[in-house]
N, C-alpha and C positions, 0 to 999 in steps of 0.2 A: 504494500500500500504506500502511496505517496500523496502528499497534500501540500500545495503551495498556497500561502496566504499573502495577499497584498492589501495594505491598509490605506484607505482613502479618508481623509479628515476634512473638516470644515474649519478654515483658518479665520482669524479675526479680520484680515484684510478684505475678506469677502463683504464685510459690512459696508465698506466704502462704495462698492459697486451697487449694493442694495439701496443705499441712501440716494445715490445718483439716479437710480432707476425710478425711485419714488418722486424725486424732484422733477424729473422729466414729465411724469404723469401730472403733477400739479403745475398748472400754468399761472401766469401772473394775474389773469382775470379772477381766478378763484381766490387767490390770496388777497387781492384788493377788495373783493366782495366780503370776505371774512372780516377784514379790518373795518370796512364801512358798517357792517352789522354791529361790530363791537362798539364803535363810536356812537351809533344810534342808541344802543342799549344804555351806554353811559349817560347820554343826554337825557334819556327818559328817567333815569334813576338819580339825577343830580338834585332834585328838589328835596331838601331836607328840612324845610320849614314845618312848624307844627300843623299848618293848614293842609299840607299835602303829603306829609310824611307817611301816614298810615296807608292812604290810597295808593301812592306811588310804589311803596314797598310791596304792597299786596299785588299790584299789577305785574311788577318785575318778577316777583317770586312765582306767580302763576305762570308767566311766560317761560320762566326758566325751567320749572318742573315739567311743563307740557312738552318741551323739546329735549329734556335732559336724557331720557331713555333713548330716544331716536338718535340724538347726536352721539351719545355714548356708544351705541352699537356701531354707528358709522365709523367713529374713530377706532373702535376695537378691531373692526374688520380691516379697515384701510391700513392700519399700522402693524398688521400681523408680521410682516417680514422683519421690521425693526424690533418688535417685541421678542421674537424668537432669537434674533441675533444678540440682543442685550442680555437675555436670560443665559445664553450660552457663554457670553463673556463673564457674567457674574458667577457662573459655576466654577470658573478658574480660580476664584478666590476662596472657594470652599474646599480646601485641601484635605480636610478630615472626612469628607463625605464622598462616596462614590457616585458621581453624577455623570459618568460616562454613558453615552447613548449611541450604540452601534448596532448594525444589522449585518449578519454574515450571509453571503450568498455564494453558493457553490455550483460549479458545473462539472458533472461527472465526466471522467475521461478514462479511456481504455487503450492500453498499448497492444495492438494487434500484431506486433512483429513475430510473436510466437505461434501464430495461427497460419495454417496452410491448407489449401484445398485438397480434397481427396483425389489422388492420382497425380499430385504435383501442382505447384503454383502457389507461391506464398501470397498471403493477402496483401494487397497493395502492389503486387507485381502484374505481369501481363499474361501469365499462363493460367487461365481460369477454366480451360476445357480439358476433358480427358481425351484419350486416344480416339475414341469413337465419335468425338465431336459434341458430346452431351455435357451439360453443366452438372457439377456435383456439389454436394454440400461440403463445407469445410470442416475439418476436424483439427483438434489440437495437435500440433507437430512437435516431435521430440519429447513428448511427455510433459512439457511445460505449458501451463495454462497462461492465459493473458493476464497482465497485471492491471489492476483497477486502482483508480485514485480520483482525485477531484482538485480542480483549481478554484480557490476560494478568494473572495474579497470581503474585507471587513469595512463597511461603508458607514461613515458618520450619518446618524439619523437625520441631521439637519439637511443633508443633501437629498433626502427623500421627502421631507415635509416642507422644505422651502419652496418648491414649485407650487404646492397647494397654497401656501401663504401668499405668494406673488399673484396667483390666479384670483384669490379672494380679493386682494387689493385692487386689481384691474377691474374685475366685475363690479365691485362696489363703486369705483370711480365712474364707470360707464353708466350705471343706473342712476347715480346721483346727477350726472350731467343730463341724462334724458328727462329726469324729473324737473331739473332747472329750466330746460328748454321747452317744457310743456308737452313733450312727446309721450311721456308716461304720466298718468294721473290715476287717482284712486278708483274712479268709476270706469276706467277703460276695460272693456270686455276682452278677455283673453281668448279669442277665437281664431278662425282661419284667416280673418281679415286684419289681424294685428300687425302684419308686415306691410300692408297696403296703406293707401291714403297718406303717403308721406312719412310713414312710420318704419321705413326700412332700417333705420338705425337700431331698432329693437332687435333685429337679427344679429347685429354685432354683439349686443349684450348676451343673447342666447349662446352665441359661439363661445364667449368667454366663460359662461356658466358651464357649457359642455366640457371645456378643458378643466374647469374646477372639479367636476365630477370625476373625470379621468384621474386627476392627481389624488383625489380623495380615495378612490378605490385602490390606487397603486400603493400608497403608504399603509393603508389598513391591511391589504393582502400580504405585503412584504413583512409585516409584523406578525402575521398569523400562520404563515406556511413554514414548512421545514426548510432549513438552509439549503438542502440539496436540490430543492425545486425552484431555483432562481428563475430560469427561463420560463418554466411553467407558470410561475406567479405573474410574470410580465404578460404572457398571453391571456391568462385569466383576467387580469386587470382590464385589458383592452376589450375582451369579450363581454365581461360584465358591464362595462361602461356603455357598450353598444346596446345592450338590453335595456339599461336604465334610460338611455337617451330615447329609445323607442317610446317608453311611457311618458317621458317628459314632453315629447312632441305631441303625444295624444291628448295633452291638455287643451289643445286648440281645436279639437274635433269632437263631434258628437255622433254617437252611434244612432243612425237613422232608423234601423230596424233591429229586431231581436236577433236576426242572423248575424248582423255585424257585431253585436255585443258578444254572442257566443263564439264567433271567430276570434275576437280578442282574448277571451278567456282560454280558448284552446291554445293559442299561440303562447300565452303566458305560462300555461301549464307545461307545455313542451319545453320551453326555455328553462323553466325551473328544474324539470327532470333531467336536463342535460347538464346544467351548471352545478347543481347542489352535490350530486355524487362526486363529480370531479373535484370540487372544492374540498369536500370532506376527506378525500384521499390525500390531499396535499397538506391538510391541517396539522399543525404542531399541537399535540395533546399532552405534552409533558410539562408545560408551564401554565400558570394561571394568567399570565399576561396575554398569551395568545387567545385563551378562551374569552377573556374580558374584551379584547379588541374585536374578536369575532362577533360578540353580542352587540357591541356598540355599532359596529359596521352594519350588521343586519338591521338594527333599529333605524339608522340613518337611511339605508337603502329603502326600507319599507315605507318610511315617511315620504321620501321623494316619489317613489313609485305610486303609492296609494293616493297621496295628495294630488299629484298631477293627473292621474287617471280618473279620479272622481270629479275633477274640475269639469270635464266634458264640455268645453267651450262655453260654459256658463259662469265661470269664476271671473272675478275682476283682477286687475293688475295688483291691487293691494293684497289680495289673497295669495297670489303667486309669489310676490316678493316677500311677504311675511313667511310663507312656507320655506322658501329657499334660504332666507336669512337665519331662520331658526336652526336648520340643519348646519349651515355654515358656522354659526356660533358654537354649536355642539362639537363639531370637528376641530375648531380652533382651540376650544378649551382643552380637548384631549391632547392636542399637540403641546400646548403650554405646560400641562401637567407632566407629560412624558419628558420633555426637555428639561423642565425645572427639577423634577425628582430624579430622573436618570432611568433610561430604559433598561440598562444592564442591572440596575439595582432592583428592578421589579421581577427579574427572572429568578 
């Protein structure tokens, strides 16, 4: 047996690139509007005379509390890359605590040099046929079997969860801009006409959310599968994302007949029958971390699938955005806990 390990880590200098990326997303107009809003709030709250003290403070406090949750969620989602990077930098000061977060991925390899075909012809050579011209199965030559091993990489978990954080930041910025431009509003019906009538920019937001789903499935699956199934985890992430995207897209359509509804149920059942056994075969069952991540992943996927499928072209944009932001916050909290506590410490 042989095994080679290559370690890939997330360095502090990556933080500079992340900050530059976020600064590019934020333009001057957004910063100026924030400053203007701050000045307006200060002007409304400047009255401290006994005649208007109580009323003005009540109005300012009411406005602040009304938008506090929404603005807090926006900042929480938009600043995910910086938050994870700062937590990683803070972990370096905790020398007495194991805060390492890595994921090992392996690719099985076999040395076939000891194999040869029946009747002659070493595997990898050019003589694959016997004297009568027929192909033969190979047997172990010389009494020595093939040597098995694996090429492994120990990857810093930040390299797996950071794409999801960046995708969350981008999608948050896009739907904020759409709301600011009046393209997205609370009463907008999320149906098959949502991309028409000048709302083509919503398609860009959907694309960013599709990429967010792919990144979410990737880091959850890589945390739950056995290390030897690295490539299988990658293909499973892509396959599961395609299935989820099917249901996300179905939120804009309504089943016109009972036959259409039954067809959707049959397709869903077939997809589940294909994906679930394959996923359970790859699952790591020796650690509580893998089990916990699997349950959280299933919860997030079910919320996305059921929430979008039940929309059936009758939901509003506020419902769709609330549903997506809820799942996004859940996954972001999971990443913050994992990076702050240490993935390896949980195993």
